[in-house]
N, C-alpha and C positions, 0 to 999 in steps of 0.2 A: 327317106328310107333307103338303106343300102342292102341290096341282095348280093350274096356272095356264096362261094363254095369253100368252106373251111379246109376240106381235105386237099383241094388244089393249092390253096394258099400255103398251107403247112408243108406240103411236099415240095413246092417250088422254092420255098424259103429254107429248106432243109432243117426245119424245126427251130430256126433262129427267131426269137421273139422280136428282135429289132427289125428284121426283114418282113416279118408278118405285119407289124405295125406300119411299115413303109408301104406295103401293098395296100393295106386298108386305107391309108392316107391318099395313095394314088387314086384309088377308086372313088373315095368320098370327095376329095378336093379337086379332082380332074387334073392332077399334076402330070406334066410331061417332062421327059429328061432333057437336060440342057445340052448334053453331048454324049458321046459313046462311053465316057468314063463315069458318068453319073450312075449311081447305084440303081436308079429307076430303070435304066436302059434295058436290063435283062428281063424285066417284068412287063414293060410297057406294051408289048405286042401280044401278051398272053391274055386269055379270057378267064376271068375268075368269077363270072356271074353264076349264081346257083340259087338254091331255094332256102338258104339260111338268111336271116335278116337281122339288122340292127335298126331299130326304129329311129334312133337319134344318134347315128354314128358321128354326125357333125359336132354335136355337143360333147360327146366322148373325146373325140380327137382334139377339139378346141381346148379341153382341160387336160390333155395328156401330160403336160409338164408337172402335174401333181402326182403322177403315178409312174411306176416302172413299166417298161415294155413287157415284162413278164405278166404283170397284172392285166394289162390291156389285152394281151394275147390269150390269157386264160378266160377273160371276159368274153371275147369273140368266140373262142372254142366252145364254151358252155352255152353261149347264146345260139350257136349253130344246132344245138340239140332240140330247140323249140320248134313247134309246128307253125308254119306259115299260114296254114289253113285256119288254125285256131285264132291266130292274130287277126286275120281278115274277118272271121265270123264274130269273134267275141272281144277283140282288142286285148287278148291275153299276152302279157310280156314277161310272165314269170315261167319258171320251170319246176315241175315236181321232181324232187330228188330221186324218185323211183326210176326216172329215165337216165340217171347218171350212174355209170358203172365204175366210176373212179372212187378212190379212197378220199373221203371228205377232207382229210388233213392236207391234201395237196393244194386245196384252194381256200382253206379256213382263214388264212391270213391275208386274203385279197380284200383290199379296202373298197373295191368296186362291187363286191357281192355281199349279200346278207341272207341268212337263213332264218325263217320265222319258226314258230312253235309247231306249225303244221307240216314241217319238212318241205317247204316251198322256197326255192331259190329266187331272190329278187336281184335285179340288175339296176344299179344306181342311176344310170343315165337313160334307162328305157322308160322310166316312170316320170319323166319330166313333163310338167303341165304344158299344154299347148298355149301359144299366144292367142289372145283374143283380138280379132280384127274388127 
């Protein structure tokens, strides 16, 4: 599970989806910059921990080659609106669209998100079944 603060990530990346994904990768994969010219260098010392969560950020980022940076950034932004307390209490990984103040057309074409008939937003890689040990 990845805990992050989307507002900090978005502001630090100046709204650039590529940099937002880079920061998420840095946090998930524990990346470190190779040198001062590495794009990670300006983000490496910053703290992006918060109360937003991605239950399976590793799976999302492993499959990032299938999606655009914009789709992944939208996914993380909308996931940040979910309640961490509800996830811990009930395992809820969905988001009721009543909590989203954006126009639906902004994320309707996102392949990582789906909306069911009950107006609930589902996140593709959050509902990944757990491995059995």
